[in-house]
C-alpha positions as CSV (number, residue, x, y, z in Angstrom):
1,X,47.7,-184.6,-19.4
2,X,45.5,-183.2,-22.4
3,X,42.9,-185.4,-24.1
4,X,41.3,-182.9,-26.2
5,X,41.3,-182.9,-30.4
6,X,43.8,-181.2,-31.8
7,X,42.5,-177.7,-32.7
8,X,39.6,-178.9,-30.4
9,X,38.3,-177.6,-27.1
10,X,38.5,-179.6,-23.9
11,X,35.9,-180.3,-21.8
12,X,38.0,-178.4,-18.8
13,X,38.4,-175.3,-21.7
14,X,35.0,-175.2,-22.4
15,X,33.8,-174.8,-19.0
16,X,36.1,-172.1,-18.3
17,X,34.5,-170.3,-21.5
18,X,31.1,-171.4,-20.3
19,X,31.7,-169.9,-16.5
20,X,34.8,-167.6,-16.6
21,X,32.8,-164.3,-16.4
22,X,31.6,-165.6,-13.5
23,X,28.1,-166.1,-14.8
24,X,27.3,-168.7,-11.9
25,X,28.1,-166.7,-9.3
26,X,26.4,-163.7,-10.4
27,X,22.8,-165.1,-10.8
28,X,22.7,-166.8,-7.4
29,X,24.3,-163.3,-6.3
30,X,21.4,-161.7,-7.1
31,X,18.9,-164.4,-7.0
32,X,19.8,-164.4,-3.1
33,X,20.2,-160.7,-2.5
34,X,16.7,-160.9,-4.4
35,X,15.2,-163.4,-1.6
36,X,17.1,-162.7,1.5
37,X,16.1,-158.4,0.3
38,X,12.4,-159.4,0.1
39,X,11.5,-161.4,3.2
40,X,13.0,-158.5,5.2
41,X,11.3,-155.5,3.2
42,X,8.3,-157.7,3.4
43,X,9.0,-157.4,7.4
44,X,9.4,-153.6,7.3
45,X,6.4,-153.1,5.0
46,X,4.2,-154.8,7.9
47,X,5.6,-152.1,10.9
48,X,5.1,-149.6,7.9
49,X,1.8,-150.1,7.1
50,X,0.2,-150.5,10.9
51,X,2.3,-146.9,11.6
52,X,0.3,-145.7,8.5
53,X,-3.0,-146.9,9.3
54,X,-2.4,-145.5,13.2
55,X,-0.4,-142.9,13.1
56,X,-0.7,-141.3,9.0
57,X,1.0,-142.0,6.3
58,X,3.4,-138.9,6.3
59,X,5.0,-140.0,9.2
60,X,5.2,-143.5,7.8
61,X,6.7,-142.8,4.4
62,X,8.7,-139.8,6.2
63,X,10.7,-142.5,8.7
64,X,10.8,-145.1,5.7
65,X,12.7,-142.8,3.5
66,X,14.8,-141.6,6.4
67,X,15.7,-145.1,7.3
68,X,16.4,-145.7,3.4
69,X,18.8,-143.0,3.0
70,X,20.4,-144.6,5.8
71,X,20.8,-147.6,4.9
72,X,22.1,-146.8,1.5
73,X,24.5,-144.7,3.1
74,X,25.6,-147.6,4.9
75,X,26.1,-149.5,1.8
76,X,28.0,-146.9,-0.4
77,X,30.6,-146.2,2.4
78,X,31.4,-150.1,3.6
79,X,31.1,-151.5,0.2
80,X,34.4,-149.6,-1.4
81,X,36.1,-149.5,1.9
82,X,35.9,-153.8,2.0
83,X,36.6,-154.2,-1.4
84,X,40.0,-152.9,-0.6
85,X,41.2,-155.6,1.6
86,X,42.9,-158.5,-0.2
87,X,40.5,-161.1,-1.6
88,X,41.3,-164.4,0.1
89,X,41.0,-162.2,3.7
90,X,38.0,-160.8,2.6
91,X,36.7,-164.0,1.6
92,X,37.7,-165.6,4.4
93,X,36.3,-163.2,7.0
94,X,33.0,-162.3,5.1
95,X,32.6,-166.2,4.4
96,X,33.0,-166.9,8.2
97,X,30.6,-164.0,8.9
98,X,28.1,-165.4,6.5
99,X,28.5,-169.1,7.8
100,X,27.4,-167.4,11.4
101,X,24.7,-165.7,10.4
102,X,23.4,-168.3,7.6
103,X,23.0,-171.0,10.2
104,X,21.1,-169.4,12.7
105,X,18.5,-168.0,9.6
106,X,18.6,-171.9,8.7
107,X,18.2,-173.4,11.9
108,X,15.1,-170.9,12.9
109,X,13.6,-172.1,9.4
110,X,14.4,-175.9,10.2
111,X,12.2,-175.8,13.6
112,X,9.3,-173.8,11.8
113,X,9.4,-176.2,9.2
114,X,9.5,-179.4,11.1
115,X,6.6,-177.8,13.5
116,X,9.0,-176.7,16.5
117,X,8.6,-173.0,15.9
118,X,6.1,-171.2,15.1
119,X,5.4,-170.1,11.7
120,X,6.0,-166.2,10.7
121,X,2.6,-164.3,10.4
122,X,2.4,-161.6,9.1
123,X,-1.2,-160.6,9.4
124,X,-1.0,-161.2,13.1
125,X,2.2,-159.3,13.2
126,X,0.3,-156.4,11.5
127,X,-2.4,-156.7,14.0
128,X,-0.2,-157.0,16.9
129,X,1.7,-153.1,15.9
130,X,-1.4,-151.9,15.1
131,X,-2.7,-152.9,19.2
132,X,0.2,-151.5,20.4
133,X,0.4,-147.9,18.4
134,X,-3.4,-147.3,19.5
135,X,-5.9,-145.3,17.5
136,X,-5.2,-143.2,15.0
137,X,-5.6,-139.9,16.8
138,X,-2.2,-138.1,15.3
139,X,-2.4,-135.1,12.3
140,X,-2.3,-136.1,9.4
141,X,-0.5,-132.8,9.0
142,X,1.8,-133.2,11.5
143,X,5.0,-135.6,12.1
144,X,3.9,-138.6,15.1
145,X,7.4,-138.8,17.0
146,X,6.4,-142.5,18.6
147,X,4.9,-143.6,15.4
148,X,8.1,-142.1,13.1
149,X,10.6,-144.4,15.2
150,X,8.7,-147.6,15.6
151,X,8.3,-147.2,11.6
152,X,12.2,-145.9,11.4
153,X,13.2,-148.5,13.6
154,X,11.8,-151.8,12.1
155,X,12.8,-150.8,8.7
156,X,16.0,-149.5,9.7
157,X,16.8,-153.1,11.2
158,X,14.9,-154.9,8.7
159,X,16.8,-153.1,6.5
160,X,20.2,-153.9,8.4
161,X,20.5,-157.1,7.5
162,X,19.4,-156.3,3.5
163,X,22.8,-153.9,3.8
164,X,25.1,-156.7,5.4
165,X,23.8,-159.4,3.1
166,X,24.4,-156.8,0.0
167,X,27.5,-155.3,0.8
168,X,29.3,-158.8,1.8
169,X,28.4,-160.5,-1.0
170,X,28.9,-157.9,-3.9
171,X,32.7,-156.9,-1.8
172,X,34.2,-160.6,-2.0
173,X,33.6,-160.3,-6.0
174,X,33.7,-156.7,-6.5
175,X,30.4,-156.6,-7.9
176,X,28.7,-154.5,-4.7
177,X,26.2,-153.0,-7.5
178,X,25.1,-156.1,-8.6
179,X,24.0,-157.5,-5.1
180,X,22.5,-154.0,-4.8
181,X,20.4,-154.5,-8.1
182,X,18.7,-157.7,-6.5
183,X,17.8,-155.6,-3.3
184,X,16.7,-152.3,-4.8
185,X,14.1,-154.8,-7.4
186,X,13.0,-157.1,-3.9
187,X,12.6,-153.1,-3.2
188,X,10.5,-152.1,-5.7
189,X,8.2,-155.5,-6.2
190,X,7.3,-154.9,-2.1
191,X,6.7,-151.1,-2.7
192,X,4.3,-151.8,-5.2
193,X,2.2,-154.3,-3.6
194,X,2.2,-152.7,-0.5
195,X,1.2,-149.5,-2.5
196,X,-1.7,-151.4,-4.4
197,X,-2.9,-153.9,-1.5
198,X,-2.6,-151.6,1.1
199,X,-2.4,-154.7,3.4
200,X,0.6,-157.1,4.9
201,X,1.5,-159.3,1.9
202,X,0.5,-162.5,3.9
203,X,0.4,-165.2,1.1
204,X,4.2,-164.4,0.3
205,X,5.5,-167.6,1.1
206,X,7.8,-166.1,3.6
207,X,9.2,-169.2,5.5
208,X,9.9,-170.8,2.7
209,X,11.8,-168.1,1.7
210,X,13.8,-167.9,4.6
211,X,14.6,-171.3,4.4
212,X,15.8,-170.5,1.1
213,X,17.9,-167.6,2.3
214,X,19.7,-169.6,4.9
215,X,20.7,-172.3,2.7
216,X,22.0,-170.1,0.0
217,X,24.0,-167.3,3.0
218,X,25.1,-170.7,4.8
219,X,26.6,-172.4,1.0
220,X,27.8,-169.3,0.3
221,X,29.9,-169.0,3.6
222,X,31.1,-172.4,2.7
223,X,32.2,-171.6,0.1
224,X,34.1,-168.4,0.3
225,X,35.7,-169.6,3.4
226,X,37.4,-172.5,1.5
227,X,38.5,-170.1,-1.0
228,X,39.9,-167.7,1.8
229,X,42.1,-170.8,3.0
230,X,43.7,-171.4,-0.9
231,X,41.2,-174.6,-1.0
232,X,40.4,-175.0,-5.0
233,X,36.9,-176.3,-5.3
234,X,36.7,-179.1,-8.4
235,X,34.7,-177.2,-11.6
236,X,35.3,-174.0,-10.2
237,X,32.3,-172.0,-9.8
238,X,30.3,-174.8,-10.7
239,X,31.1,-176.2,-7.2
240,X,28.9,-173.6,-5.9
241,X,26.0,-175.6,-7.2
242,X,27.1,-178.8,-5.3
243,X,27.6,-177.0,-2.1
244,X,23.9,-175.6,-2.5
245,X,22.5,-178.9,-3.0
246,X,24.3,-180.6,-0.6
247,X,23.3,-177.8,2.0
248,X,19.5,-178.7,0.8
249,X,19.9,-182.1,1.5
250,X,20.7,-182.0,5.5
251,X,18.6,-179.5,5.8
252,X,15.7,-181.7,4.6
253,X,17.2,-184.6,6.4
254,X,17.2,-182.3,9.8
255,X,13.4,-181.2,9.2
256,X,12.3,-185.2,8.5
257,X,14.4,-185.7,10.9
258,X,12.8,-183.2,13.7
259,X,9.6,-184.3,12.4
260,X,9.6,-187.8,13.1
261,X,12.0,-188.4,16.2
262,X,11.4,-185.4,18.5
263,X,7.8,-184.4,19.3
264,X,6.3,-180.9,18.5
265,X,5.8,-178.8,21.7
266,X,2.4,-178.1,22.3
């Protein structure tokens, strides 16, 4: 039954007019890709800086560029392949994967926030990497094999999580390019900051960002898995905001409960 005035837009049609292009999903897609990529690239930067200081910047930069090209190839190849799958099947499969992936992030973030797991400390990780790599004995005019391997592996492993998020987020909406923009923006921010400071970005609220990313991944996972099995979310895309709010609430309750009821291990 239509309760709208004759010739005037109803609440439902107004909502569709505002959101039918998927503005909510697009904004959340970019924000999630940016936040997840920022976290992973900050961790990769720490490793690259340690290699640069100890084994030379030529080694560090060559390994970094090689890893980034490899990651770009993965995104370029997998993105179109996934986009060819039927959308309901794709959303169900990726929704389930994102749930598993996001809950892992969320579990660690909750344990850190409640004091049951050590906070991620980039300054300490940098010091440990420098100590493990040893003194700066490599020549500046050649690439150090050990240093190249460490930097390449660090950037590739951290970047694979970014590639996974970009491909899965983008493929479910046929917007891999949009998700890649968020990731690219994070890479540019971290690279510029790293070049300017030449030290780990220890002041980035990495632990808080990881919790935000965990909430986003888990929420998108639930939302897309629901769409994959044919669920009709009330409010369409706006329901995603409700899922995020619910996940945030449960996360906050979990942190508070762990802080109060379970003693922090020494």
